[in-house]
NUFIMI-214554 format. One record per residue (C-alpha): residue number from 1; x, y, z. Coordinates in nm, 4 decimals, decimal comma. Layout:
BEGIN
PT    nr         c1         c2         c3
PT   NUM          X          Y          Z
...
// end
This chain:
BEGIN
PT    nr         c1         c2         c3
PT     1     0,0000     0,0000     0,0000
PT     2     0,2818     0,2412     0,0863
PT     3     0,4611     0,1757    -0,2425
PT     4     0,1378     0,2226    -0,4356
PT     5     0,0668     0,5546    -0,2621
PT     6     0,4231     0,6713    -0,3315
PT     7     0,3897     0,5743    -0,6972
PT     8     0,0636     0,7656    -0,7343
PT     9     0,2168     1,0686    -0,5638
PT    10     0,5006     1,0770    -0,8160
PT    11     0,2756     1,0201    -1,1162
PT    12    -0,0059     1,2588    -1,0247
PT    13     0,1792     1,5213    -0,8209
PT    14     0,5597     1,5321    -0,8313
PT    15     0,6182     1,4755    -1,2039
PT    16     0,3443     1,7207    -1,3201
PT    17     0,4769     1,9773    -1,0712
PT    18     0,8335     1,9375    -1,1999
PT    19     0,7153     1,9752    -1,5595
PT    20     0,5119     2,2822    -1,4694
PT    21     0,8063     2,4478    -1,2936
PT    22     1,0337     2,3668    -1,5886
PT    23     0,7949     2,5221    -1,8397
PT    24     0,7422     2,8223    -1,6126
PT    25     1,1128     2,8943    -1,5576
PT    26     1,2468     2,8028    -1,9010
PT    27     1,1877     3,1545    -2,0479
PT    28     1,3956     3,3036    -1,7670
PT    29     1,6700     3,0469    -1,8304
PT    30     1,6693     3,1320    -2,2013
PT    31     1,6870     3,5055    -2,1300
PT    32     1,9786     3,4577    -1,8916
PT    33     2,1713     3,2433    -2,1402
PT    34     2,1004     3,4778    -2,4309
PT    35     2,2064     3,7795    -2,2268
PT    36     2,5683     3,6619    -2,2188
PT    37     2,5956     3,5383    -2,5794
PT    38     2,6802     3,7315    -2,8993
PT    39     2,4093     3,8387    -3,1390
PT    40     2,5277     3,6209    -3,4277
PT    41     2,5713     3,2872    -3,2531
PT    42     2,4073     3,3675    -2,9196
PT    43     2,7333     3,2811    -2,7451
PT    44     2,9186     3,5411    -2,5438
PT    45     3,1290     3,5474    -2,2259
PT    46     2,9582     3,6828    -1,9160
PT    47     2,9109     4,0508    -1,9758
PT    48     2,7379     4,2524    -1,7034
PT    49     2,7528     4,5660    -1,9211
PT    50     2,4304     4,4529    -2,0899
PT    51     2,2471     4,5440    -1,7717
PT    52     2,3831     4,8958    -1,7317
PT    53     2,1407     5,1054    -1,9439
PT    54     1,8244     4,9881    -1,7675
PT    55     1,8400     5,1192    -1,4106
PT    56     1,5719     5,3804    -1,3506
PT    57     1,4007     5,5751    -1,0733
PT    58     1,0284     5,5725    -1,0092
PT    59     0,8050     5,7788    -0,7814
PT    60     0,6228     5,4843    -0,6248
PT    61     0,7061     5,5822    -0,2660
PT    62     0,5928     5,9421    -0,3191
PT    63     0,2642     5,8335    -0,4732
PT    64     0,2033     5,5733    -0,2037
PT    65     0,2692     5,8265     0,0736
PT    66     0,0276     6,0777    -0,0775
PT    67    -0,2287     5,8071    -0,1499
PT    68    -0,2267     5,6803     0,2095
PT    69    -0,2782     6,0277     0,3551
PT    70    -0,5453     6,1224     0,1020
PT    71    -0,7235     5,7883     0,1371
PT    72    -0,7283     5,8195     0,5159
PT    73    -0,8628     6,1741     0,4996
PT    74    -1,1403     6,0839     0,2570
PT    75    -1,2383     5,7686     0,4474
PT    76    -1,2120     5,8918     0,8074
PT    77    -1,2560     6,2673     0,8201
PT    78    -1,6082     6,3992     0,8009
PT    79    -1,6055     6,6981     0,5710
PT    80    -1,8482     6,8098     0,2981
PT    81    -1,8336     6,6377    -0,0406
PT    82    -1,5782     6,3783     0,0712
PT    83    -1,7524     6,1044    -0,1246
PT    84    -1,7811     6,3187    -0,4365
PT    85    -1,4148     6,4148    -0,4106
PT    86    -1,3180     6,0468    -0,3872
PT    87    -1,5187     5,9756    -0,7013
PT    88    -1,3528     6,2630    -0,8846
PT    89    -1,0089     6,1339    -0,7844
PT    90    -1,0874     5,7887    -0,9193
PT    91    -1,2293     5,9317    -1,2433
PT    92    -0,9012     6,1232    -1,2808
PT    93    -0,7187     5,7908    -1,2816
PT    94    -0,9378     5,6745    -1,5717
PT    95    -0,8314     5,9640    -1,7971
PT    96    -0,6110     5,8164    -2,0749
PT    97    -0,2457     5,9121    -2,0544
PT    98    -0,2488     5,9953    -2,4247
PT    99    -0,4693     6,2966    -2,3416
PT   100    -0,2388     6,4238    -2,0690
PT   101     0,1121     6,3927    -2,2061
PT   102     0,0750     6,6983    -2,4342
PT   103    -0,0023     6,9514    -2,1547
PT   104     0,2415     6,7739    -1,9244
PT   105     0,5105     6,8004    -2,1922
PT   106     0,4526     7,1757    -2,2004
PT   107     0,4990     7,1933    -1,8227
PT   108     0,8140     6,9815    -1,8343
PT   109     0,9560     7,2053    -2,1075
PT   110     0,8754     7,5253    -1,9168
PT   111     1,0605     7,3970    -1,6107
PT   112     1,3462     7,2612    -1,8267
PT   113     1,3167     6,9106    -1,6817
PT   114     1,3191     6,7207    -2,0094
PT   115     1,5441     6,4155    -2,0376
PT   116     1,5879     6,3946    -1,6598
PT   117     1,4433     6,1529    -1,4020
PT   118     1,2477     6,4446    -1,2547
PT   119     1,0269     6,4541    -1,5625
PT   120     0,8940     6,1097    -1,4658
PT   121     0,8967     6,1710    -1,0902
PT   122     0,6637     6,4672    -1,1404
PT   123     0,4360     6,3136    -1,4055
PT   124     0,3891     5,9565    -1,2839
PT   125     0,1964     6,0671    -0,9713
PT   126    -0,0736     6,2060    -1,2022
PT   127    -0,2012     5,8501    -1,2457
PT   128    -0,0443     5,6747    -0,9449
PT   129    -0,1792     5,8989    -0,6669
PT   130    -0,5465     5,8775    -0,7774
PT   131    -0,5282     5,4979    -0,7936
PT   132    -0,3494     5,4605    -0,4579
PT   133    -0,5959     5,7033    -0,2979
PT   134    -0,8977     5,5134    -0,4275
PT   135    -0,7578     5,1780    -0,3176
PT   136    -0,6624     5,3024     0,0297
PT   137    -1,0025     5,4650     0,0741
PT   138    -1,1694     5,1268     0,0392
PT   139    -0,9257     4,9621     0,2790
PT   140    -0,9518     5,2323     0,5466
PT   141    -1,3302     5,2069     0,5332
PT   142    -1,2995     4,8342     0,6072
PT   143    -1,1056     4,9006     0,9317
PT   144    -1,3401     4,9367     1,2324
PT   145    -1,3603     5,2938     1,3547
PT   146    -1,3813     5,1660     1,7125
PT   147    -1,0061     5,0988     1,7129
PT   148    -0,9313     5,4601     1,6405
PT   149    -1,2007     5,5890     1,8758
PT   150    -1,0560     5,3893     2,1660
PT   151    -0,7159     5,5444     2,1051
PT   152    -0,8721     5,8918     2,0932
PT   153    -1,0521     5,8272     2,4226
PT   154    -0,7202     5,7290     2,5838
PT   155    -0,5777     6,0677     2,4901
PT   156    -0,4103     6,0033     2,1553
PT   157    -0,4353     6,2694     1,8903
PT   158    -0,5794     6,1875     1,5511
PT   159    -0,2301     6,1849     1,4030
PT   160    -0,1019     5,9368     1,6639
PT   161    -0,4143     5,7225     1,6296
PT   162    -0,3602     5,7053     1,2569
PT   163     0,0131     5,6408     1,2857
PT   164     0,0111     5,3799     1,5620
PT   165    -0,3324     5,2174     1,5270
PT   166    -0,4746     5,2498     1,1765
PT   167    -0,1572     5,2362     0,9660
PT   168    -0,0275     4,9063     1,1175
PT   169    -0,3672     4,7459     1,0548
PT   170    -0,3666     4,8808     0,6985
PT   171    -0,0247     4,7337     0,6095
PT   172    -0,1752     4,4749     0,3663
PT   173    -0,3589     4,7504     0,1808
PT   174    -0,0483     4,9703     0,1727
PT   175     0,1611     4,6848     0,0353
PT   176    -0,1062     4,6096    -0,2229
PT   177    -0,1141     4,9722    -0,3360
PT   178     0,2660     4,9853    -0,3437
PT   179     0,2924     4,6710    -0,5547
PT   180     0,0403     4,7948    -0,8103
PT   181     0,1953     5,1428    -0,8201
PT   182     0,5394     4,9898    -0,8680
PT   183     0,4108     4,7716    -1,1521
PT   184     0,2350     5,0616    -1,3251
PT   185     0,5378     5,2900    -1,3081
PT   186     0,7819     5,0122    -1,3985
PT   187     0,5909     4,9244    -1,7168
PT   188     0,4838     5,2767    -1,8157
PT   189     0,5719     5,3651    -2,1748
PT   190     0,4091     5,6861    -2,3036
PT   191     0,5575     5,9384    -2,0590
PT   192     0,8994     5,7742    -2,0617
PT   193     0,9017     5,7783    -2,4415
PT   194     0,8042     6,1462    -2,4657
PT   195     1,0070     6,2950    -2,1800
PT   196     1,3328     6,0964    -2,2049
PT   197     1,5601     6,0930    -2,5083
PT   198     1,9109     5,9994    -2,3893
PT   199     1,9893     5,6258    -2,3975
PT   200     2,1307     5,6340    -2,0429
PT   201     1,8082     5,7887    -1,9091
PT   202     1,5504     5,5700    -2,0795
PT   203     1,3495     5,3166    -1,8822
PT   204     1,3383     4,9461    -1,9598
PT   205     1,0280     4,9387    -2,1861
PT   206     1,1431     5,2378    -2,3907
PT   207     1,5096     5,1417    -2,4008
PT   208     1,4372     4,7894    -2,5203
PT   209     1,2249     4,9014    -2,8120
PT   210     1,4119     5,2156    -2,9203
PT   211     1,7786     5,1376    -2,8526
PT   212     1,8097     4,7625    -2,8995
PT   213     1,6091     4,7167    -3,2194
PT   214     1,7457     4,8938    -3,5275
PT   215     1,5311     4,8075    -3,8283
PT   216     1,5685     4,4327    -3,8726
PT   217     1,8740     4,4105    -3,6428
PT   218     1,8090     4,2764    -3,2937
PT   219     2,0715     4,3069    -3,0204
PT   220     1,9756     3,9878    -2,8455
PT   221     2,2086     4,0090    -2,5458
PT   222     2,0955     4,3520    -2,4238
PT   223     1,7377     4,2669    -2,5257
PT   224     1,7336     3,9678    -2,2942
PT   225     1,8992     4,1747    -2,0207
PT   226     1,6195     4,4277    -2,0555
PT   227     1,3580     4,1536    -2,0509
PT   228     1,5056     4,0130    -1,7307
PT   229     1,5210     4,3515    -1,5601
PT   230     1,1659     4,4179    -1,6719
PT   231     1,0210     4,0947    -1,5384
PT   232     1,2300     3,9716    -1,2435
PT   233     1,1730     4,2688    -1,0060
PT   234     0,7961     4,2490    -1,0524
PT   235     0,8003     3,8688    -1,0138
PT   236     1,0043     3,8961    -0,6923
PT   237     0,7750     4,1603    -0,5438
PT   238     0,4601     3,9590    -0,6174
PT   239     0,6204     3,6356    -0,4922
PT   240     0,7203     3,7749    -0,1523
PT   241     0,4092     3,9837    -0,0877
PT   242     0,1360     3,7835    -0,2620
PT   243    -0,0525     3,7113     0,0629
PT   244    -0,0567     4,0789     0,1630
PT   245    -0,1474     4,1719    -0,1931
PT   246    -0,4549     3,9461    -0,1981
PT   247    -0,5683     4,0478     0,1496
PT   248    -0,5202     4,4136     0,0622
PT   249    -0,7383     4,3864    -0,2469
PT   250    -0,9969     4,1895    -0,0517
PT   251    -1,0118     4,4558     0,2167
PT   252    -1,0462     4,7275    -0,0451
PT   253    -1,3346     4,5477    -0,2184
PT   254    -1,5151     4,4924     0,1114
PT   255    -1,4825     4,8603     0,1897
// end
């Protein structure tokens, strides 16, 4: 009986799982191998220089900070038209970026910030802050107000009640907002294409398509390096924080 159970475990569980993992990870293996091989024969010694043009800054932390404060204010503070303001903020997130990059380009040009990381740091929050605010509003509404009221009764100010009571409870929602904001800014294309022109300033999506493909010539090593840098950070973030991500979205939906 034991041998039969072990045999069934290998046939119906272990072997399919091994095949699934192999199929899942094979693209990453191919990208890693191709990264260090020449374009003609796809063989090249290890060359870390392929990774150099793709490091970039993103304003995820700034947007998350503003979104948490705005979401808390709209969900907890009783002031006129709070609900309408929350709806307006969310509708702002739905405005297509293709309608905004023209006036934003004029602003970036007036402040002489073109082709610098600041052009993205100042423009990305236009779509990240509304989304983070809307998501945090739903999560803060799902947290019982009694927790905060008890802290206020014990003498804590609203700021301390938010910082020491509400924020720790809202960590799953904050992580969820941060992950989504990071993914949106990491994969953003329109603003990075318009506002950045130097090869050493371009982000991964723009650099891969504009610098590493010249007509019908593909620079496979740097292309695979860009693909790895574009996929691995997001995969790592989702892998380590998937439980908080799911619970954060669940709390937001309930709210």
